[in-house]
C-alpha positions as CSV (number, residue, x, y, z in Angstrom):
1,X,101.9,63.7,117.2
2,X,99.4,64.6,119.9
3,X,99.6,67.9,121.8
4,X,97.8,68.6,125.0
5,X,97.7,72.0,126.8
6,X,96.4,72.7,130.3
7,X,95.7,76.1,131.8
8,X,95.3,76.6,135.5
9,X,94.2,80.0,136.8
10,X,95.8,81.1,140.0
11,X,94.2,83.1,142.8
12,X,95.1,86.7,142.2
13,X,95.2,87.8,145.8
14,X,97.4,84.9,146.9
15,X,99.7,85.3,143.9
16,X,100.3,89.0,144.6
17,X,100.9,88.2,148.2
18,X,103.4,85.5,147.3
19,X,105.2,87.7,144.8
20,X,105.6,90.5,147.2
21,X,107.1,88.1,149.8
22,X,109.4,86.7,147.1
23,X,110.5,90.2,145.9
24,X,111.3,91.3,149.4
25,X,113.4,88.3,150.2
26,X,115.3,88.2,146.9
27,X,115.8,92.0,147.1
28,X,117.5,91.6,150.4
29,X,119.7,88.8,149.1
30,X,120.7,90.9,146.1
31,X,121.8,93.8,148.2
32,X,123.6,91.9,150.9
33,X,124.8,88.9,148.9
34,X,128.1,88.3,147.3
35,X,128.2,89.5,143.7
36,X,130.5,86.6,142.8
37,X,127.8,84.0,143.6
38,X,127.2,81.7,140.7
39,X,123.4,82.1,140.9
40,X,123.4,85.9,141.3
41,X,122.3,86.5,137.7
42,X,119.5,83.9,138.0
43,X,118.3,85.6,141.2
44,X,118.3,89.0,139.5
45,X,116.3,87.7,136.5
46,X,113.8,86.1,138.8
47,X,113.5,89.3,140.9
48,X,112.8,91.4,137.8
49,X,110.3,88.9,136.4
50,X,108.4,88.8,139.7
51,X,108.2,92.6,139.8
52,X,106.9,92.7,136.2
53,X,104.2,90.0,136.9
54,X,103.1,91.9,140.0
55,X,102.9,95.2,138.2
56,X,100.9,93.7,135.3
57,X,98.4,92.1,137.8
58,X,98.0,95.2,139.9
59,X,98.1,97.9,137.2
60,X,96.7,96.2,134.1
61,X,94.3,93.7,135.8
62,X,96.2,90.7,134.3
63,X,95.7,87.2,135.7
64,X,98.3,84.6,136.2
65,X,98.0,81.0,134.9
66,X,100.1,77.9,135.0
67,X,100.7,76.6,131.5
68,X,101.4,72.9,130.8
69,X,102.3,71.7,127.3
70,X,102.7,67.9,126.5
71,X,103.8,66.6,123.2
72,X,103.5,62.8,122.4
73,X,105.3,61.7,119.3
74,X,104.2,58.5,117.6
75,X,106.3,56.4,115.1
76,X,106.5,52.9,113.6
77,X,110.1,52.3,114.6
78,X,112.5,53.4,117.2
79,X,114.8,55.0,114.6
80,X,111.9,57.0,113.1
81,X,110.8,58.0,116.5
82,X,114.3,59.4,117.4
83,X,114.5,61.2,114.1
84,X,111.1,62.9,114.5
85,X,111.9,63.7,118.1
86,X,115.1,65.5,117.2
87,X,113.4,67.3,114.4
88,X,110.6,68.7,116.6
89,X,113.0,69.6,119.4
90,X,115.1,71.5,116.9
91,X,112.0,73.5,115.6
92,X,110.9,74.3,119.1
93,X,114.3,75.3,120.4
94,X,115.0,77.5,117.3
95,X,111.9,79.5,118.4
96,X,113.3,80.0,121.8
97,X,111.2,77.3,123.5
98,X,112.6,75.0,126.2
99,X,112.0,71.3,125.9
100,X,112.5,68.3,128.2
101,X,112.2,64.7,127.3
102,X,109.9,62.7,129.5
103,X,112.3,59.9,130.4
104,X,110.7,57.3,132.6
105,X,107.5,59.4,132.5
106,X,106.3,58.5,129.0
107,X,103.1,56.9,130.2
108,X,102.1,59.9,132.2
109,X,102.7,62.3,129.3
110,X,100.8,60.0,126.9
111,X,97.8,59.8,129.3
112,X,97.9,63.6,129.7
113,X,97.9,64.0,125.9
114,X,94.6,62.0,125.5
115,X,91.3,63.9,125.6
116,X,90.6,62.8,129.1
117,X,91.2,66.1,130.9
118,X,93.8,64.4,133.1
119,X,96.9,66.5,134.0
120,X,99.0,63.9,135.8
121,X,100.4,65.1,139.1
122,X,103.6,63.2,138.6
123,X,104.8,65.6,135.9
124,X,103.0,68.8,136.7
125,X,105.6,70.4,138.9
126,X,108.4,69.6,136.5
127,X,106.9,71.3,133.4
128,X,104.6,74.2,134.6
129,X,105.3,77.7,133.3
130,X,103.9,81.0,134.5
131,X,102.0,82.9,131.8
132,X,99.8,86.0,132.0
133,X,96.4,86.2,130.2
134,X,97.9,88.4,127.5
135,X,100.3,85.7,126.4
136,X,97.8,82.9,127.1
137,X,95.7,84.0,124.1
138,X,98.6,83.4,121.6
139,X,98.9,79.8,122.7
140,X,95.4,78.8,121.7
141,X,96.1,76.8,118.5
142,X,92.8,77.2,116.6
143,X,92.7,81.0,116.4
144,X,93.3,82.3,112.8
145,X,91.4,85.0,111.0
146,X,89.4,84.0,108.0
147,X,88.5,86.6,105.4
148,X,86.2,85.9,102.5
149,X,84.5,89.1,101.1
150,X,81.7,88.2,98.8
151,X,82.8,90.5,95.9
152,X,86.5,90.4,96.7
153,X,89.5,89.4,94.6
154,X,91.8,86.6,95.5
155,X,94.8,87.7,97.5
156,X,96.2,84.3,98.6
157,X,95.8,81.7,101.3
158,X,96.1,81.8,105.0
159,X,99.4,80.2,106.0
160,X,98.0,78.8,109.2
161,X,94.8,77.1,107.9
162,X,95.0,77.3,104.1
163,X,91.7,79.2,103.8
164,X,91.2,81.4,100.8
165,X,91.6,85.2,101.4
166,X,89.2,87.3,99.3
167,X,89.3,91.0,99.9
168,X,86.9,93.7,98.5
169,X,88.7,96.8,99.6
170,X,85.9,99.0,98.1
171,X,83.4,97.6,100.6
172,X,82.4,100.8,102.4
173,X,80.3,98.9,104.9
174,X,83.3,96.9,106.1
175,X,86.4,99.1,105.6
176,X,86.7,102.7,106.5
177,X,88.6,103.3,103.2
178,X,90.1,101.4,100.2
179,X,93.6,102.6,100.8
180,X,96.6,100.2,101.0
181,X,100.2,100.2,102.3
182,X,102.6,97.6,100.8
183,X,106.0,97.5,102.6
184,X,108.8,95.1,102.0
185,X,112.5,94.8,101.3
186,X,113.8,94.3,97.8
187,X,113.0,90.8,96.5
188,X,110.4,90.1,99.1
189,X,107.6,90.1,96.6
190,X,105.9,93.5,97.1
191,X,106.1,94.5,93.4
192,X,104.9,91.1,92.2
193,X,102.0,91.4,94.6
194,X,101.2,94.9,93.4
195,X,101.2,93.7,89.7
196,X,98.9,90.8,90.7
197,X,96.4,93.3,92.2
198,X,96.6,95.4,89.1
199,X,95.9,92.4,86.9
200,X,93.0,91.1,88.9
201,X,91.4,94.5,89.3
202,X,91.8,95.0,85.5
203,X,89.5,92.1,85.0
204,X,86.9,93.9,87.2
205,X,87.3,97.0,85.0
206,X,88.8,99.2,87.7
207,X,90.4,102.5,86.6
208,X,94.1,102.2,87.7
209,X,96.9,104.8,87.5
210,X,100.5,103.7,88.4
211,X,103.5,105.9,89.0
212,X,106.5,103.8,88.1
213,X,109.9,105.3,89.0
214,X,111.8,101.9,88.5
215,X,110.3,100.8,85.1
216,X,108.7,97.7,86.6
217,X,105.2,97.9,85.2
218,X,105.8,98.2,81.4
219,X,105.2,94.5,80.6
220,X,102.0,94.2,82.5
221,X,100.7,97.4,81.0
222,X,101.5,96.1,77.5
223,X,99.9,92.7,78.2
224,X,96.7,94.3,79.6
225,X,96.4,96.8,76.7
226,X,97.1,99.8,78.9
227,X,98.8,103.0,78.1
228,X,102.4,103.6,79.2
229,X,103.5,107.2,79.3
230,X,107.3,107.3,79.1
231,X,108.2,110.7,80.6
232,X,111.7,112.1,80.3
233,X,114.2,114.0,78.1
234,X,113.7,111.7,75.1
235,X,110.0,111.4,75.5
236,X,107.4,112.5,73.0
237,X,104.9,113.0,75.8
238,X,104.6,116.4,77.6
239,X,102.7,117.5,80.6
240,X,102.4,121.1,81.6
241,X,102.5,121.6,85.4
242,X,100.7,124.9,85.0
243,X,97.6,123.2,83.4
244,X,94.2,123.8,85.1
245,X,91.9,120.9,84.3
246,X,88.1,121.0,84.5
247,X,87.9,118.2,87.0
248,X,90.5,119.8,89.3
249,X,87.9,121.9,91.2
250,X,87.8,121.3,94.9
251,X,84.8,121.7,97.1
252,X,84.1,125.3,98.0
253,X,87.3,126.4,96.2
254,X,87.8,127.9,92.8
255,X,90.0,126.6,90.0
256,X,92.9,129.1,90.4
257,X,92.9,128.9,94.2
258,X,93.2,125.1,94.0
259,X,95.9,125.2,91.4
260,X,98.1,127.7,93.2
261,X,97.9,125.5,96.3
262,X,99.2,122.5,94.3
263,X,101.9,124.6,92.6
264,X,103.2,125.6,96.0
265,X,104.1,122.0,96.5
266,X,105.8,121.6,93.1
267,X,107.8,124.7,93.4
268,X,108.9,123.8,96.9
269,X,110.6,120.8,95.3
270,X,112.3,123.1,92.8
271,X,113.3,126.0,95.0
272,X,113.6,124.2,98.3
273,X,112.1,125.4,101.6
274,X,110.6,128.8,101.3
275,X,109.8,131.3,104.0
276,X,106.4,133.1,104.0
277,X,107.8,136.2,102.2
278,X,109.1,134.1,99.3
279,X,105.9,132.1,99.1
280,X,103.9,135.3,98.8
281,X,106.2,136.6,96.1
282,X,105.9,133.4,94.1
283,X,102.2,133.4,94.4
284,X,102.0,137.0,93.2
285,X,103.9,136.1,90.1
286,X,101.8,133.0,89.4
287,X,98.7,135.1,89.6
288,X,100.3,137.5,87.1
289,X,101.1,134.7,84.7
290,X,97.6,133.3,84.7
291,X,96.2,136.9,84.3
292,X,98.2,137.3,81.1
293,X,96.2,134.3,79.7
294,X,92.9,135.8,80.9
295,X,92.6,133.5,83.9
296,X,91.6,135.0,87.2
297,X,90.0,133.9,90.5
298,X,86.7,134.2,88.7
299,X,85.9,130.6,87.6
300,X,84.1,131.9,84.5
301,X,87.5,133.1,83.1
302,X,88.3,129.4,82.6
303,X,85.6,129.1,79.9
304,X,85.3,130.3,76.4
305,X,82.6,130.2,73.7
306,X,83.1,128.1,70.6
307,X,80.2,128.1,68.1
308,X,78.0,129.7,70.8
309,X,78.8,126.8,73.2
310,X,80.5,127.3,76.5
311,X,83.6,125.1,76.8
312,X,86.5,124.8,79.2
313,X,89.8,126.3,78.0
314,X,92.2,123.8,76.3
315,X,95.8,122.9,77.0
316,X,96.9,125.6,74.5
317,X,95.2,128.3,76.5
318,X,97.3,127.7,79.6
319,X,100.6,129.3,80.5
320,X,103.8,127.3,80.5
321,X,106.9,127.5,82.6
322,X,108.6,129.8,80.1
323,X,105.9,132.4,80.7
324,X,106.6,132.2,84.5
325,X,110.3,132.5,83.8
326,X,109.8,135.7,81.8
327,X,107.6,137.2,84.5
328,X,110.1,136.3,87.3
329,X,112.8,138.1,85.3
330,X,111.0,141.4,85.4
331,X,111.3,141.8,89.2
332,X,114.7,142.0,91.0
333,X,113.1,140.4,94.1
334,X,112.3,137.2,92.1
335,X,115.6,136.8,90.2
336,X,116.5,134.0,92.6
337,X,113.5,132.0,91.3
338,X,114.4,132.7,87.7
339,X,117.9,131.3,88.1
340,X,116.6,128.1,89.8
341,X,114.1,127.7,87.0
342,X,116.7,128.0,84.2
343,X,117.2,124.2,83.8
344,X,113.4,123.8,83.2
345,X,113.5,126.3,80.4
346,X,116.8,125.8,78.6
347,X,118.6,123.0,80.4
348,X,118.2,119.3,81.0
349,X,114.6,119.6,82.2
350,X,113.3,121.7,79.3
351,X,110.9,119.0,78.3
352,X,108.7,120.2,81.2
353,X,108.4,123.5,79.3
354,X,105.8,122.3,76.8
355,X,102.0,122.2,76.3
356,X,100.3,119.0,77.4
357,X,99.8,116.5,74.6
358,X,98.7,113.5,76.6
359,X,95.1,112.1,76.5
360,X,94.2,109.8,79.4
361,X,91.2,107.8,78.3
362,X,92.5,104.2,79.0
363,X,91.5,102.5,82.3
364,X,95.1,101.4,82.9
365,X,97.8,104.1,82.7
366,X,101.4,103.7,83.8
367,X,103.6,106.8,84.2
368,X,107.1,105.6,83.5
369,X,109.4,108.3,84.9
370,X,112.6,106.1,85.0
371,X,114.4,108.4,82.5
372,X,114.2,111.4,84.9
373,X,117.1,110.0,86.9
374,X,117.5,109.8,90.7
375,X,117.7,113.6,91.4
376,X,114.6,114.5,89.3
377,X,112.2,111.6,90.0
378,X,110.4,113.7,92.6
379,X,109.3,116.2,89.9
380,X,107.8,113.5,87.7
381,X,106.1,111.8,90.7
382,X,104.5,115.0,91.8
383,X,103.4,116.0,88.3
384,X,101.7,112.6,87.7
385,X,100.2,112.4,91.2
386,X,98.5,115.8,90.6
387,X,97.4,114.7,87.1
388,X,96.0,111.3,88.3
389,X,94.4,113.0,91.3
390,X,92.3,115.2,89.0
391,X,91.3,112.1,87.0
392,X,90.2,110.3,90.2
393,X,87.9,113.3,91.1
394,X,86.2,113.3,87.8
395,X,83.4,110.8,88.6
396,X,82.6,109.8,92.2
397,X,80.5,106.8,91.1
398,X,83.4,105.0,89.4
399,X,85.9,103.1,91.5
400,X,89.5,103.8,90.7
401,X,93.0,103.4,92.2
402,X,96.3,105.3,92.2
403,X,99.5,103.4,93.0
404,X,102.5,105.4,94.3
405,X,105.6,103.3,94.1
406,X,108.6,104.5,96.2
407,X,106.3,106.9,98.0
408,X,109.0,107.8,100.4
409,X,110.3,110.3,97.8
410,X,107.2,112.4,98.2
411,X,106.6,112.2,102.0
412,X,110.0,111.1,103.3
413,X,113.1,112.9,104.5
414,X,114.0,114.2,101.0
415,X,110.6,115.9,100.5
416,X,108.9,118.8,102.3
417,X,105.8,119.7,104.2
418,X,103.9,121.2,101.2
419,X,104.3,118.0,99.1
420,X,103.7,115.6,102.0
421,X,100.5,117.5,102.9
422,X,99.2,117.1,99.4
423,X,99.9,113.3,99.5
424,X,98.3,113.0,102.9
425,X,95.3,114.9,101.6
426,X,94.9,112.3,98.9
427,X,94.9,109.4,101.3
428,X,92.5,111.2,103.6
429,X,89.9,112.3,101.1
430,X,90.1,109.8,98.2
431,X,87.4,107.6,99.7
432,X,84.6,110.1,98.9
433,X,85.7,110.1,95.2
434,X,85.3,106.3,95.0
435,X,89.1,106.0,95.0
436,X,91.9,103.9,96.5
437,X,95.5,105.2,97.2
438,X,98.2,102.6,97.4
439,X,101.5,103.4,99.1
440,X,104.4,101.1,98.1
441,X,108.0,101.3,99.5
442,X,111.0,99.4,100.6
443,X,112.5,102.3,102.5
444,X,110.4,102.3,105.6
445,X,112.9,104.3,107.6
446,X,112.9,107.1,105.0
447,X,109.1,107.0,104.8
448,X,108.9,108.2,108.5
449,X,111.9,110.6,108.2
450,X,110.0,113.8,107.7
451,X,108.6,115.8,110.6
452,X,109.3,113.0,113.1
453,X,107.3,110.5,110.9
454,X,104.0,112.5,111.1
455,X,103.2,112.1,107.4
456,X,104.2,108.5,107.2
457,X,102.1,107.7,110.2
458,X,99.1,109.5,108.7
459,X,99.4,107.5,105.5
460,X,99.6,104.3,107.6
461,X,96.6,105.2,109.8
462,X,94.5,106.2,106.7
463,X,95.0,102.8,105.1
464,X,92.6,100.0,106.0
465,X,94.7,97.4,104.4
466,X,98.4,97.0,105.3
467,X,100.7,94.3,103.8
468,X,104.1,93.8,105.4
469,X,106.4,91.6,103.4
470,X,109.8,90.6,104.8
471,X,111.7,93.6,106.3
472,X,115.1,94.2,107.7
473,X,115.5,94.5,111.4
474,X,116.1,98.3,111.2
475,X,112.9,98.8,109.3
476,X,110.9,96.6,111.7
477,X,112.0,98.7,114.6
478,X,110.9,101.8,112.8
479,X,107.6,100.3,111.9
480,X,107.0,99.2,115.5
481,X,106.8,102.8,116.5
482,X,104.0,103.6,114.1
483,X,102.0,100.4,113.6
484,X,100.3,98.3,116.2
485,X,102.4,95.1,115.7
486,X,103.0,92.6,118.5
487,X,106.3,91.0,119.4
488,X,105.1,87.8,117.7
489,X,104.3,89.7,114.5
490,X,107.7,91.4,114.5
491,X,109.3,88.0,114.5
492,X,107.0,86.8,111.7
493,X,107.8,89.8,109.5
494,X,111.5,89.1,109.8
495,X,111.2,85.4,109.0
496,X,108.7,85.7,106.1
497,X,109.7,83.9,102.9
498,X,109.4,85.5,99.4
499,X,105.7,85.9,98.5
500,X,104.5,85.8,102.1
501,X,103.1,88.7,104.0
502,X,101.6,89.7,107.3
503,X,98.4,91.5,106.4
504,X,96.3,93.9,108.5
505,X,92.9,93.9,106.8
506,X,90.5,95.9,108.8
507,X,90.6,94.3,112.3
508,X,92.0,91.0,111.0
509,X,95.7,90.2,111.2
510,X,96.5,87.4,108.8
511,X,99.7,85.6,107.6
512,X,99.1,85.2,103.9
513,X,100.8,83.4,101.1
514,X,100.3,85.1,97.8
515,X,98.8,82.7,95.3
516,X,99.3,83.1,91.5
517,X,98.5,80.9,88.5
518,X,101.0,80.2,85.7
519,X,99.0,82.3,83.3
520,X,99.0,85.2,85.6
521,X,102.7,84.8,86.2
522,X,103.4,84.9,82.5
523,X,101.5,88.2,82.2
524,X,103.3,89.8,85.1
525,X,106.9,88.6,84.7
């Protein structure tokens, strides 16, 4: 098959003049003509198209071209030729392209398809199409981004040219941050792709922390000798939300100040939206609880002396939820908080009322919170996000990553501004700690449901690498509002096969096929 394309630039002044004349004449016909005319719809379409082209040329400085595309199909027999012709016509027409067979003009099309720069006048007027410069770019057949970072890991291959895609997301000179967004409908391949990234970065020795609400990462964790923390009512692992950890300190902020800010997010999940008065009351009681343990806004109160050595206080020196429950019961104004906290002390969530007994020294840690159930997943996600965030801040010289699966639970419509602000802060500041935050979800519409999508948009904008697997029409329309995707890319996202993704990597937009070896597949599946 030979394909030849010709572009002829039109004179801008003459084109605008002709369009204006055409718009005026057709406009009169549309107003005065009979609405029952058979060609009235065609005239209306032509009228609107002419107005659009004139506007683009006058307002956006677009230029008009005539586009000619000739396809010559070659075969060894007439039967084979007919079969190939029908197949190619079907492919083109399924993409919304009009085709016309060159009956009795085969020689002219053939000559025009040869590299002789000869656009035959016999067929020009039959097959020319108007096209603006913006659309002209997409017709050029040899444009496809190549990406091959020297120290990158294999992501897959470019669908258009089969070139290898190697990405080093921690390359600070090339990417503004190492954050990623992975969106895709169920079964599109986003979880498989995430596991593949975990596997390949494990080989590089990257510290990786995964929050797993669907129990999808247990096998890969076991195969890679990681640590899986199963967190729930039957678990032997406990994490105390009131812990203050030595690595939790923020710049220009003290330990207790930082902790109370984080607890405001957690308790907003427990108590719901709080007005300023209730927030102040809760903060007062939290200060009292820590004061009972000898912890104040003076950072030196977090240290003690053992064998004449100054050490940070241990998990057993921290208050637990029961201590807060008791303090809340002493004041009539905070009895509301006490009642809401009851399940965490004596009810189904009492496993949260324990001293921390988890040590996090492995470079691959999976937080399995599946047992928490649908209603309580948000608590587990928040607790582990805060815990892993402190781990990430520990050493700025070591690269590490946190994976937030089903992130919509924390920044979506079911969450609140306190929690969403905390997650946004992670994506915004994790770069300076040598870290990478990865947002994974299939519920794109829910992700942008809170505060008119402000937090979802912030997460998206603070991610240098975006991977869009196949999405439903509804989610594509939502994504279009917040991501810079073209009409062509919208169609591509909808038609992607399993294991294929449209990737925005820095300034590159690439259609990628995820590549995996049999050995890797065995470790992942």
